[in-house]
MARBA-3410 file (N, C-alpha, C, O; in Angstrom, 1 decimal):
245
104.4,102.7,121.0,103.5,102.8,120.9,102.8,102.6,119.3,103.7,102.8,118.5 ~ 101.8,102.4,118.6,101.2,102.8,117.3,101.6,104.4,117.3,101.4,105.3,118.1 ~ 102.3,104.3,115.8,102.7,105.7,115.2,101.0,106.2,114.4,100.3,105.6,113.5 ~ 100.8,107.5,115.2,99.4,108.0,114.7,99.1,108.0,113.2,99.6,108.7,112.4 ~ 98.4,107.4,113.2,97.2,107.4,110.7,97.3,109.3,110.5,96.6,110.1,110.9
97.9,109.3,110.2,98.3,111.1,109.0,97.1,111.2,108.9,96.5,112.3,109.1 ~ 96.7,110.3,108.6,94.8,110.9,107.7,93.9,110.8,109.1,92.8,111.4,109.0 ~ 94.0,110.4,109.9,92.7,110.4,110.7,92.0,111.7,111.1,92.9,112.3,111.8 ~ 91.1,112.3,111.1,90.7,113.2,111.7,90.2,113.4,110.6,89.0,113.7,110.8 ~ 90.3,113.4,108.9,90.2,113.3,108.3,89.2,113.7,107.2,89.8,113.6,106.1
88.0,114.2,106.8,87.2,114.2,106.1,87.3,113.1,105.3,88.3,113.1,104.7 ~ 86.5,112.1,105.0,86.3,111.4,104.0,85.4,110.1,104.1,84.9,110.0,105.2 ~ 85.2,109.1,103.4,84.2,108.3,103.6,85.2,106.8,105.0,86.4,106.7,105.2 ~ 84.4,106.3,105.5,85.0,106.4,106.6,84.2,104.6,106.3,84.7,103.7,107.1 ~ 83.0,104.2,105.2,82.4,103.0,105.0,82.9,102.2,104.0,82.6,102.6,102.8
83.7,100.9,104.0,84.2,100.6,102.2,82.8,101.1,100.9,82.7,101.9,99.9 ~ 81.5,99.7,101.9,80.9,99.5,100.7,81.2,100.5,100.0,81.8,100.5,98.9 ~ 80.5,102.5,101.2,80.2,103.5,100.1,81.0,103.7,99.0,80.7,103.7,97.8 ~ 82.3,103.9,99.5,83.7,103.6,98.8,83.3,103.8,96.7,83.3,104.6,95.7 ~ 82.7,101.6,97.2,83.0,101.2,96.0,82.6,101.8,95.5,82.9,102.4,94.4
80.6,101.9,96.8,79.3,102.0,95.2,80.2,103.7,94.8,80.4,104.2,93.7 ~ 80.4,104.0,95.4,81.4,105.5,94.4,81.9,105.7,92.9,81.7,106.3,91.9 ~ 82.8,104.5,93.7,83.5,104.6,92.5,83.2,103.9,91.6,83.8,104.1,90.5 ~ 82.1,102.8,91.7,81.2,102.4,90.6,80.6,103.4,89.3,80.7,103.6,88.0 ~ 79.7,103.9,90.7,79.1,104.9,89.7,79.6,106.4,89.1,78.9,107.0,88.4
81.6,106.8,89.6,81.9,107.0,88.3,81.8,106.9,87.5,81.7,107.7,86.6 ~ 82.0,105.0,87.3,83.0,104.3,86.4,81.2,104.6,85.9,81.2,105.8,86.2 ~ 80.3,104.5,85.5,79.2,104.8,85.0,78.4,106.7,84.1,77.8,107.2,83.1 ~ 79.3,107.0,85.6,78.9,108.8,84.8,79.6,108.8,84.1,79.0,108.9,83.0 ~ 80.8,108.8,83.9,82.6,109.1,83.5,81.4,108.5,81.9,81.0,109.5,81.2
81.1,107.1,81.4,80.8,106.7,80.4,79.8,106.9,79.4,79.7,106.8,78.2 ~ 78.9,107.5,81.1,77.3,107.8,80.6,77.9,109.2,79.3,78.0,109.3,78.1 ~ 78.2,110.2,80.6,78.2,111.1,80.4,79.5,111.3,79.0,79.9,112.4,78.8 ~ 79.7,110.8,78.6,81.3,111.1,77.4,79.9,110.1,76.0,80.2,110.0,74.8 ~ 79.1,109.6,76.5,78.4,108.7,75.2,77.1,109.2,74.7,76.1,108.9,74.0
77.7,110.3,75.5,76.0,111.4,75.7,76.4,112.9,74.8,75.7,113.7,74.2 ~ 78.1,112.8,74.9,78.5,114.0,74.6,78.4,113.4,73.3,77.6,114.1,72.7 ~ 78.7,112.4,72.6,79.3,112.3,71.6,77.8,112.4,70.4,77.8,112.7,69.2 ~ 76.6,111.9,71.6,75.5,111.5,69.9,75.1,113.0,70.4,74.1,113.3,69.7 ~ 75.4,113.9,71.1,74.5,115.1,71.2,75.8,115.4,69.5,75.8,115.5,68.3
76.6,115.5,70.7,77.6,115.7,69.2,77.8,115.3,68.0,78.8,115.8,67.4 ~ 77.5,114.9,67.7,76.5,113.7,66.1,75.0,113.9,66.3,74.4,113.0,65.8 ~ 74.2,114.8,66.9,72.7,115.7,66.1,73.4,116.3,65.5,73.3,116.4,64.3 ~ 74.2,116.9,66.1,74.7,118.4,65.8,75.8,118.3,64.7,77.0,118.3,64.6 ~ 75.0,118.2,64.1,76.6,117.5,62.8,78.0,117.4,63.4,79.0,117.4,62.6
78.3,117.4,64.4,80.0,117.5,64.9,80.7,116.8,65.6,80.3,117.0,66.7 ~ 81.6,116.0,65.6,82.7,114.4,65.5,83.2,115.4,66.5,83.8,116.3,66.1 ~ 82.9,115.2,67.8,83.7,115.7,69.0,84.9,113.7,68.9,84.6,112.5,68.8 ~ 86.3,114.5,69.2,87.2,113.9,69.6,87.5,113.3,71.2,86.7,113.4,72.1 ~ 88.9,112.8,71.1,88.3,112.1,72.5,87.8,112.9,74.2,87.0,112.9,75.1
89.6,113.7,73.3,89.9,115.4,74.8,88.0,115.5,74.4,87.4,115.3,75.4 ~ 87.1,115.7,73.5,86.6,116.4,74.0,85.7,115.2,74.5,86.1,114.4,75.4 ~ 84.9,115.0,74.1,84.6,114.0,75.1,84.2,113.8,76.5,83.3,113.8,77.3 ~ 84.8,113.7,76.4,85.9,113.9,77.7,85.6,113.8,78.9,85.2,112.9,79.7 ~ 86.0,115.6,78.8,85.7,117.1,79.4,84.5,116.7,79.6,85.2,116.3,78.7
83.4,116.4,79.9,82.1,116.1,80.6,81.3,115.0,81.1,80.1,114.8,81.2 ~ 82.8,113.9,81.4,82.7,113.1,82.4,83.6,113.2,83.1,83.5,112.5,84.1 ~ 84.8,114.0,83.1,85.2,114.8,84.3,84.4,115.5,84.9,83.9,115.2,86.1 ~ 83.6,117.4,83.7,83.5,117.5,85.1,82.4,117.7,85.9,82.3,118.7,86.6 ~ 81.2,116.0,85.8,80.6,115.5,86.7,81.3,114.8,87.0,80.5,113.9,86.6
82.5,113.8,87.5,83.4,113.0,87.9,84.1,114.3,89.5,84.4,114.0,90.6 ~ 84.1,115.6,88.9,84.1,116.5,89.5,84.0,117.2,90.3,84.7,117.8,91.2 ~ 82.3,117.3,89.9,81.0,117.8,90.4,80.6,117.0,91.8,80.5,117.4,93.0 ~ 80.3,115.8,91.2,80.2,114.3,92.1,80.5,114.3,93.6,80.0,114.0,94.7 ~ 82.4,114.7,92.9,83.3,114.1,94.5,83.3,115.2,95.3,83.3,115.0,96.5
83.1,117.2,94.6,82.7,117.5,95.2,82.1,117.9,96.0,82.3,118.6,97.1 ~ 80.5,117.3,95.0,79.9,117.8,96.1,79.5,115.7,97.1,78.3,115.4,97.0 ~ 80.2,114.8,97.8,80.8,114.0,98.5,80.9,114.6,99.7,80.5,114.3,100.9 ~ 81.8,115.6,99.1,83.6,116.2,100.6,82.1,117.0,101.3,81.4,116.7,102.3 ~ 82.1,118.2,100.5,80.7,118.5,101.5,79.8,118.4,102.0,79.4,118.8,103.1
79.0,117.6,100.9,78.0,116.0,102.1,78.6,115.4,103.0,78.0,114.8,103.8 ~ 80.0,115.4,102.9,81.6,115.1,104.7,81.1,116.1,105.6,80.4,115.9,106.6 ~ 81.6,117.6,105.3,81.9,118.2,105.8,82.8,118.7,105.9,83.2,119.2,106.9 ~ 83.5,118.9,104.2,84.9,120.1,103.4,84.0,121.5,103.3,82.9,121.6,102.8 ~ 84.8,122.4,103.8,84.7,123.6,103.4,84.8,124.2,102.2,85.4,125.3,102.4
84.7,124.2,101.2,84.8,125.0,100.2,85.9,126.3,100.3,87.0,126.5,99.8 ~ 85.1,127.1,101.2,85.2,128.3,100.7,86.4,128.7,101.7,86.8,129.8,101.5 ~ 87.0,128.0,102.7,88.2,127.8,103.9,89.2,127.1,103.4,90.4,127.3,103.7 ~ 88.8,126.0,102.4,89.2,125.0,101.8,90.6,126.2,100.5,91.8,126.4,100.5 ~ 89.3,126.7,99.8,90.3,127.4,98.1,90.9,128.9,99.2,91.4,129.9,98.7
90.7,128.7,100.2,91.2,130.2,101.2,92.8,129.3,101.3,93.8,129.5,100.6 ~ 92.5,128.5,102.3,93.9,128.2,102.0,94.8,128.3,100.9,95.8,128.9,100.6 ~ 93.7,127.3,100.2,95.2,127.0,98.9,95.2,128.4,97.9,95.3,128.4,96.7 ~ 95.1,129.4,98.6,95.7,130.8,97.8,96.2,131.2,98.1,97.2,131.6,97.6 ~ 95.5,131.6,99.7,97.4,131.6,100.7,98.2,130.8,100.9,99.1,131.3,101.5
98.4,129.7,100.6,99.2,128.8,100.7,100.0,128.8,99.0,101.1,128.3,98.7 ~ 99.2,129.4,98.2,99.8,128.1,96.2,101.5,129.2,95.8,102.0,129.2,94.7 ~ 102.1,129.8,96.9,103.3,130.3,96.1,104.3,128.7,97.1,105.2,128.2,96.5 ~ 104.0,128.2,98.8,105.2,127.0,98.8,104.5,125.9,97.3,105.1,125.5,96.4 ~ 102.5,125.6,97.8,102.9,125.0,97.3,103.2,124.9,95.5,104.1,124.1,95.1
102.8,125.5,95.0,103.8,125.5,93.7,105.1,125.2,93.5,105.3,124.6,92.4 ~ 106.5,125.5,94.3,107.2,125.0,94.8,108.1,123.7,95.6,109.3,123.3,95.7 ~ 106.5,123.2,96.1,106.2,121.4,96.1,106.5,120.5,95.1,107.3,119.7,94.8 ~ 105.0,121.3,94.3,105.4,120.5,93.2,106.4,120.5,92.4,107.4,119.8,92.6 ~ 106.4,121.1,91.8,108.8,121.6,90.3,109.1,120.5,91.8,108.7,119.4,91.4
109.5,120.3,92.8,110.1,119.7,94.1,110.3,117.8,93.7,111.2,116.9,93.8 ~ 109.1,118.0,93.2,108.6,116.9,93.3,107.9,116.5,91.8,106.9,115.8,91.7 ~ 108.5,117.0,90.8,108.3,116.8,89.7,110.2,116.2,89.5,110.3,115.4,88.5 ~ 111.4,116.5,90.1,112.2,116.0,89.8,112.3,114.6,90.3,113.1,113.7,89.9 ~ 111.4,114.3,91.4,111.2,112.7,91.5,111.4,111.8,90.1,112.2,111.1,89.6
109.6,112.5,89.7,108.7,111.5,89.1,109.9,112.3,87.6,110.6,112.8,88.4 ~ 110.3,112.6,86.8,111.2,113.1,86.0,111.9,111.5,86.3,111.5,110.6,85.7 ~ 112.8,111.2,87.0,113.1,110.5,87.7,113.0,108.8,87.3,113.7,107.9,86.8 ~ 111.8,109.1,88.0,110.8,107.8,88.0,110.3,107.7,86.4,110.7,106.7,85.8 ~ 109.6,108.7,85.7,109.8,108.7,84.5,111.1,108.2,83.3,110.9,107.9,82.1
111.8,108.3,83.8,113.3,107.8,83.0,113.8,106.4,83.3,114.5,105.4,83.0 ~ 113.3,106.8,84.0,113.6,104.8,84.9,112.8,103.5,84.1,113.1,102.3,83.7 ~ 111.8,104.2,84.2,110.8,103.6,83.4,110.6,103.5,81.8,110.0,102.5,81.4 ~ 111.2,104.6,80.7,111.3,104.7,79.3,112.5,104.3,79.7,113.2,104.8,78.8 ~ 113.5,103.7,80.6,115.0,102.5,80.0,114.8,101.7,80.4,115.8,101.0,80.3
113.4,100.6,81.5,112.6,99.5,81.1,112.1,99.3,79.6,112.7,98.7,78.6 ~ 110.2,100.4,79.5,110.5,98.7,78.9,110.7,99.5,77.1,109.9,99.2,76.3 ~ 111.6,100.5,76.8,113.4,100.1,75.6,114.1,99.1,75.7,114.5,98.7,74.7 ~ 114.4,98.3,76.8,115.2,97.1,77.1,114.5,96.4,76.8,114.8,95.7,75.9 ~ 112.7,96.4,77.7,112.0,94.5,77.1,111.6,94.6,75.9,111.5,93.5,75.3
111.3,95.9,75.2,111.6,95.6,73.1,112.7,95.1,73.4,113.1,94.0,73.6 ~ 113.1,96.0,73.3,114.9,95.8,73.3,115.4,93.8,72.6,115.8,93.2,71.6 ~ 114.7,93.4,74.5,115.4,92.4,74.7,114.7,91.1,75.6,115.1,90.2,76.3 ~ 113.5,91.7,75.3,111.7,91.0,75.6,111.5,89.6,74.1,110.8,88.6,74.5 ~ 112.0,89.5,72.9,111.3,89.3,72.0,109.3,89.6,71.6,108.3,90.1,72.1
109.5,88.8,70.6,108.3,88.8,70.2,106.3,89.0,71.2,105.2,89.5,71.0 ~ 107.4,88.0,72.5,106.2,88.4,73.8,106.3,90.0,74.8,105.6,90.3,75.8 ~ 107.2,90.9,74.1,107.3,91.5,75.0,106.7,92.8,74.2,106.5,93.9,74.8 ~ 106.6,92.7,73.3,106.5,93.3,72.1,105.0,93.8,71.9,104.3,94.8,71.8 ~ 104.9,92.4,71.7,102.6,91.6,71.6,101.9,92.7,72.8,100.9,93.4,72.7
103.1,92.4,74.4,102.9,92.4,75.4,102.9,94.0,75.6,102.5,94.3,76.7 ~ 103.4,95.0,74.8,103.4,96.2,74.8,102.6,97.2,73.8,102.5,98.4,74.1 ~ 102.1,96.4,72.4,101.1,96.4,71.4,100.1,97.8,71.8,100.1,98.9,71.3 ~ 99.0,96.8,73.2,98.4,98.5,73.2,97.7,98.8,74.5,96.6,98.7,74.9 ~ 99.2,99.3,75.2,99.8,101.4,74.8,100.3,100.8,74.0,99.7,99.8,74.4
101.0,100.4,72.8,102.0,101.9,72.4,100.7,102.5,71.1,101.0,103.4,70.4 ~ 99.3,101.5,70.9,98.3,101.8,69.8,98.1,103.1,70.6,98.1,104.2,70.2 ~ 97.7,102.5,72.1,96.5,103.7,72.7,97.6,105.1,72.6,97.1,106.2,72.2 ~ 98.9,105.0,72.9,99.3,106.4,73.1,99.4,107.1,71.5,99.5,108.3,71.5 ~ 99.3,106.1,70.2,99.3,106.7,68.8,98.5,107.5,69.0,98.6,108.7,69.3
96.8,106.4,68.9,96.1,107.6,68.4,96.1,108.4,69.4,96.5,109.4,68.6 ~ 96.1,108.8,70.3,95.8,110.1,71.2,97.0,111.8,70.6,96.9,113.0,70.8 ~ 98.3,110.7,69.7,98.7,111.2,70.0,98.0,112.3,68.0,97.9,113.5,67.5 ~ 97.7,111.0,67.6,96.9,111.6,66.7,96.2,112.5,66.1,96.4,113.2,65.1 ~ 95.2,112.3,66.9,94.3,112.6,67.5,94.4,114.5,68.3,93.8,115.5,68.0
95.3,114.3,69.2,96.1,115.8,69.5,96.5,116.5,68.2,95.9,117.5,67.8 ~ 97.7,116.0,67.6,97.9,117.0,66.6,96.8,116.9,65.0,97.0,117.3,63.9 ~ 96.2,116.4,65.4,94.4,116.6,64.3,94.5,117.6,64.8,95.1,118.6,64.3 ~ 93.9,117.5,65.8,92.6,118.7,66.3,94.4,120.1,66.6,94.1,121.3,66.4 ~ 95.6,119.8,67.0,96.3,120.8,67.2,96.3,121.5,65.0,96.6,122.7,64.7
96.1,120.8,64.5,96.0,120.9,63.0,95.0,122.1,63.2,95.4,123.3,63.4 ~ 94.0,121.8,63.2,92.6,121.8,62.9,92.7,123.8,63.3,92.5,124.8,62.7 ~ 93.0,123.3,64.5,93.2,125.1,65.2,93.2,125.2,66.6,92.4,124.5,67.3 ~ 94.1,126.2,67.0,94.1,126.1,68.2,92.6,126.2,68.9,92.7,125.8,70.0 ~ 91.3,126.7,68.5,89.6,126.3,69.3,90.1,125.3,69.6,90.5,125.2,70.7
90.4,124.1,68.6,90.0,122.6,68.8,91.4,121.6,69.6,92.0,120.5,69.6 ~ 91.5,123.1,70.1,92.6,121.8,70.1,92.8,122.7,72.2,93.3,122.3,73.2 ~ 92.3,123.7,72.0,91.2,124.3,73.6,90.4,122.9,74.2,89.7,123.3,75.2 ~ 90.2,121.9,74.1,89.0,121.7,75.1,90.7,119.5,75.6,90.5,118.6,76.5 ~ 91.9,119.7,74.4,92.8,118.7,75.0,93.4,119.6,76.0,93.4,119.1,77.1
93.9,120.7,75.9,94.7,121.4,76.8,93.5,122.0,77.8,94.4,122.4,78.6 ~ 92.8,122.2,78.2,91.8,122.3,79.1,91.6,120.9,79.7,91.0,121.3,80.8 ~ 91.6,119.1,79.8,91.7,118.5,80.2,92.6,118.3,80.7,92.6,118.4,82.0 ~ 93.7,117.8,79.9,95.0,117.5,80.0,96.1,118.6,81.6,96.9,118.2,82.4 ~ 95.4,120.0,81.3,96.7,121.0,82.2,95.6,121.7,83.7,96.1,122.4,84.5
93.6,121.0,83.7,93.0,121.4,84.8,92.2,120.9,84.7,92.3,120.3,85.7 ~ 91.7,120.7,84.4,90.2,119.6,84.9,90.6,118.5,84.5,89.5,117.9,84.5 ~ 91.7,117.4,83.9,91.9,116.1,84.3,92.8,116.3,86.0,92.3,115.8,87.0 ~ 94.2,117.3,85.9,94.3,116.5,87.6,94.4,117.8,88.5,95.5,118.2,88.7 ~ 93.6,118.2,88.8,92.0,118.5,89.7,91.0,118.0,90.5,90.7,118.0,91.7
90.5,117.5,89.2,89.9,116.7,88.8,89.9,114.9,89.3,89.0,114.8,90.1 ~ 90.6,113.6,89.1,91.3,113.3,88.9,91.8,113.0,90.7,91.5,112.1,91.4 ~ 93.0,114.4,91.2,93.3,114.8,92.0,92.5,114.5,93.0,93.0,114.1,94.1 ~ 91.1,114.8,92.7,89.8,114.6,93.3,89.4,113.4,95.3,89.4,113.1,96.5 ~ 89.1,113.6,93.2,88.3,112.1,93.1,89.8,109.9,94.0,89.4,108.8,94.5
91.3,110.5,93.7,91.6,109.4,93.2,92.5,108.9,94.9,92.6,107.9,95.6 ~ 93.1,110.5,95.1,93.4,110.9,96.3,93.1,111.0,97.2,93.0,110.3,98.2 ~ 92.6,112.7,96.7,91.1,113.0,97.9,90.3,112.1,99.0,90.2,112.1,100.3 ~ 89.7,111.3,98.0,88.3,110.9,98.6,88.8,109.1,99.0,88.5,108.3,99.9 ~ 89.7,109.0,97.3,89.9,107.0,97.5,91.4,107.2,98.3,91.8,106.5,99.3
91.9,107.9,97.9,93.6,107.2,98.6,93.1,107.5,100.6,93.3,106.7,101.5 ~ 92.8,108.3,100.7,92.8,108.6,102.2,91.9,108.2,102.6,92.0,108.1,103.8 ~ 90.5,107.7,102.1,89.5,106.3,102.2,90.0,105.1,102.8,89.4,104.4,103.7 ~ 90.6,104.9,102.5,91.4,103.7,101.7,92.4,103.5,103.1,92.3,102.5,103.9 ~ 93.6,104.9,103.2,94.6,105.2,104.3,94.4,105.4,105.5,95.3,105.3,106.4
92.2,106.0,105.9,92.1,105.8,107.4,92.3,104.3,108.0,92.8,104.3,109.2 ~ 92.2,103.6,107.7,91.5,102.4,107.2,93.5,101.0,107.9,93.9,100.1,108.7 ~ 93.9,101.9,106.7,95.5,100.4,106.5,96.7,101.2,106.4,96.6,102.4,106.8 ~ 97.5,101.0,106.1,99.0,101.3,106.1,99.2,102.2,104.4,98.3,102.6,103.8 ~ 100.3,102.3,104.1,100.5,102.9,103.1,100.2,102.8,101.6,99.5,103.4,100.8
101.8,101.0,101.8,101.8,100.6,100.7,100.4,99.8,100.2,100.3,99.5,99.0 ~ 99.2,99.3,101.0,97.8,99.3,100.5,97.4,99.7,100.6,96.4,99.1,101.1 ~ 97.1,101.7,100.4,96.2,102.2,100.1,96.9,102.8,98.9,96.2,102.8,97.9 ~ 98.2,103.3,98.6,98.8,103.7,97.6,98.8,101.9,96.5,99.3,102.1,95.4 ~ 98.5,100.7,96.6,98.9,100.9,95.2,96.7,100.5,94.7,96.2,99.9,93.7
96.2,100.7,95.5,95.3,99.7,95.7,95.0,101.2,95.0,95.1,101.3,93.8 ~ 94.6,102.4,95.6,94.2,103.8,94.6,95.2,103.9,93.6,94.9,105.0,93.3 ~ 95.9,103.7,93.1,96.9,104.0,92.2,96.6,102.6,91.0,97.3,102.5,90.0 ~ 95.6,101.7,91.5,95.8,100.4,90.8,94.3,100.9,89.7,94.2,101.0,88.4 ~ 93.5,101.2,90.7,92.2,102.0,90.5,92.6,103.5,89.6,91.6,104.2,89.8
93.0,103.9,89.2,94.2,105.4,89.0,94.3,104.9,87.3,93.8,105.5,86.4 ~ 95.2,103.4,87.3,96.3,103.1,86.4,95.0,102.5,85.3,95.3,102.9,84.1 ~ 94.1,102.0,85.3,92.7,101.3,85.4,91.9,102.0,83.9,91.7,101.8,82.7 ~ 91.5,103.2,85.2,90.4,104.5,84.7,91.6,104.7,82.9,91.0,104.8,81.8 ~ 92.8,104.6,82.9,93.4,105.7,82.1,93.9,104.3,81.6,95.1,104.1,81.8
92.9,103.0,80.9,92.5,101.8,80.2,94.3,101.1,79.7,95.2,100.5,80.4 ~ 94.3,101.4,78.6,95.8,100.1,78.1,97.3,101.0,78.5,98.4,100.5,78.1 ~ 97.4,102.0,79.1,98.3,101.9,80.2,99.1,102.3,81.3,100.2,102.7,81.5 ~ 97.5,101.9,82.1,98.2,101.0,83.2,99.0,99.9,83.7,99.0,99.2,84.7 ~ 99.5,100.1,83.1,100.5,99.2,83.5,102.5,100.3,83.7,103.5,99.9,84.3
102.2,101.7,83.0,103.0,102.5,83.3,102.0,103.0,84.1,102.3,102.8,85.3 ~ 100.4,103.7,83.7,99.8,104.4,84.9,100.1,104.8,86.6,99.9,105.9,87.1 ~ 100.8,103.1,87.2,99.9,102.6,87.7,101.7,102.9,88.8,101.7,102.9,90.1 ~ 102.4,103.1,88.4,103.5,104.4,89.6,103.0,105.1,89.5,102.0,105.4,90.1 ~ 103.6,105.7,88.8,102.9,107.7,88.7,101.5,107.8,90.0,101.6,108.2,91.1
100.8,107.4,89.4,99.1,106.5,90.7,100.3,107.1,91.7,100.6,108.3,91.8 ~ 101.3,105.5,92.6,101.6,105.1,93.9,102.1,106.5,93.8,101.6,107.1,94.7 ~ 102.8,107.4,93.1,103.9,108.4,93.3,102.9,109.6,93.6,103.1,110.5,94.4 ~ 101.8,109.3,92.8,101.0,110.2,93.3,100.8,110.1,94.9,101.2,111.0,95.7 ~ 100.1,108.9,95.5,99.6,109.2,96.7,101.0,109.3,97.7,100.9,109.9,98.8
101.9,108.8,97.4,103.4,109.0,97.9,103.5,111.0,98.3,103.7,111.4,99.4 ~ 103.4,111.9,97.2,103.9,113.0,97.5,102.7,113.8,98.1,102.9,115.0,98.4 ~ 100.8,113.1,98.4,100.2,113.5,99.4,100.3,113.0,100.7,100.2,113.7,101.7 ~ 100.6,111.2,100.5,101.0,111.4,102.1,101.8,111.6,102.6,102.1,111.1,103.7 ~ 102.4,112.6,102.0,103.8,114.1,102.3,103.7,114.7,103.4,104.0,114.5,104.6
102.9,116.1,102.4,102.2,116.3,102.2,100.8,117.2,102.4,100.5,118.3,102.9 ~ 99.7,116.0,101.6,98.2,115.9,103.2,98.8,117.9,102.2,99.3,118.9,102.7 ~ 98.4,117.7,100.8,98.4,119.2,100.8,98.0,118.7,98.9,98.8,118.5,98.0 ~ 96.0,118.5,98.5,95.6,118.3,97.2,96.5,119.3,96.0,97.1,118.9,95.0 ~ 96.5,120.6,96.4,97.5,121.5,95.8,98.4,121.1,94.1,98.4,121.2,92.8
99.1,120.4,96.0,100.6,120.3,95.7,100.6,119.3,94.5,101.5,119.6,93.7 ~ 99.7,118.1,94.1,99.6,117.0,93.7,97.7,117.0,92.2,97.1,116.3,91.4 ~ 97.7,118.3,93.0,97.4,119.3,91.4,98.6,120.1,90.9,98.7,119.9,89.7 ~ 99.3,120.7,91.1,99.7,121.5,90.5,101.0,120.0,89.6,101.5,120.1,88.4 ~ 101.2,118.8,90.5,102.2,117.7,89.9,102.1,117.4,88.9,102.9,117.4,87.9
100.7,117.0,89.2,100.2,116.2,87.4,99.5,117.2,86.4,98.9,116.9,85.4 ~ 99.9,118.8,86.8,99.9,118.9,85.2,101.4,119.3,84.3,101.9,119.2,83.2 ~ 101.5,119.7,85.3,103.2,119.2,85.3,103.4,118.2,84.7,104.4,118.2,84.0 ~ 102.7,117.1,84.7,102.8,115.8,84.7,102.9,115.4,82.9,103.7,114.9,82.1 ~ 101.4,116.1,83.1,100.5,115.9,81.7,101.1,116.7,80.3,101.0,116.8,79.0
101.8,117.3,81.5,102.5,119.3,80.0,103.2,118.5,80.3,103.1,118.3,81.5 ~ 104.2,117.6,79.7,104.9,116.3,79.2,104.7,115.9,78.7,105.2,115.9,77.5 ~ 103.8,115.0,79.1,103.5,113.7,78.0,102.8,114.0,76.9,102.6,113.3,75.9 ~ 102.1,115.7,77.3,100.7,116.3,76.1,102.2,116.4,74.3,102.2,116.2,73.1 ~ 103.3,117.1,75.6,104.1,118.1,75.0,104.9,117.0,74.6,105.6,117.6,73.8
105.4,115.8,74.6,106.0,114.3,74.0,104.5,114.3,72.7,104.5,115.0,71.7 ~ 103.7,113.8,72.9,103.3,113.2,72.3,102.8,114.6,70.8,102.3,114.4,69.7 ~ 103.1,115.8,71.3,102.4,116.3,69.8,104.3,116.3,68.5,104.6,116.2,67.3 ~ 105.3,116.6,70.0,106.6,116.6,69.2,106.1,115.7,68.5,105.2,115.8,67.7 ~ 107.1,114.1,68.8,106.9,113.0,68.5,106.5,112.6,67.4,106.5,111.4,67.2
END
């Protein structure tokens, strides 16, 4: 007897055409919101950094994702009440799964270090875009912190609150769930993880396994708050390393 799909009955898109149209709209929305924020900042004589410019994109994506789910029949009042009641257990689960992420992160770091040391010029050239993006983000973050804690707040807000909430809402609750309802875990996790990784630019190769891991956690628990808190912990480590190293 075929096992029942664990996501059967969960409210999400059941039509791939609409799902990909939404994904394309989110890409355009994020680009447009960031460009508008940068243009508005320049008009008012205020140069926004990349973290500050990304906040309108996150807000727009979050609002669209929430509206899509509400249109599909999700009651946000009931969901938020459930999240509040389940917070202690969800927080404990997020901490548990963070241990798995830490192990995966150390493994990825070891692989990247081995490639850099043993892979020759070709490997170092292939890894250069990732290193450059990480270095640029570190410079932006440290520049904001050194200017004032007020300038650092947008980066912290994006990393610890908006980013995890919005990305888990779209990539796991909408994209992964929609594909998972019609396929197995691995096709859904790899596709969702790939799209998630591509949204992170040059860091995509190292973000892909993280995205798949987030899907695995969501597959096991089917609790969005667990994923959001886990994602926030992951981002906290990433931001801390960029600020300190």
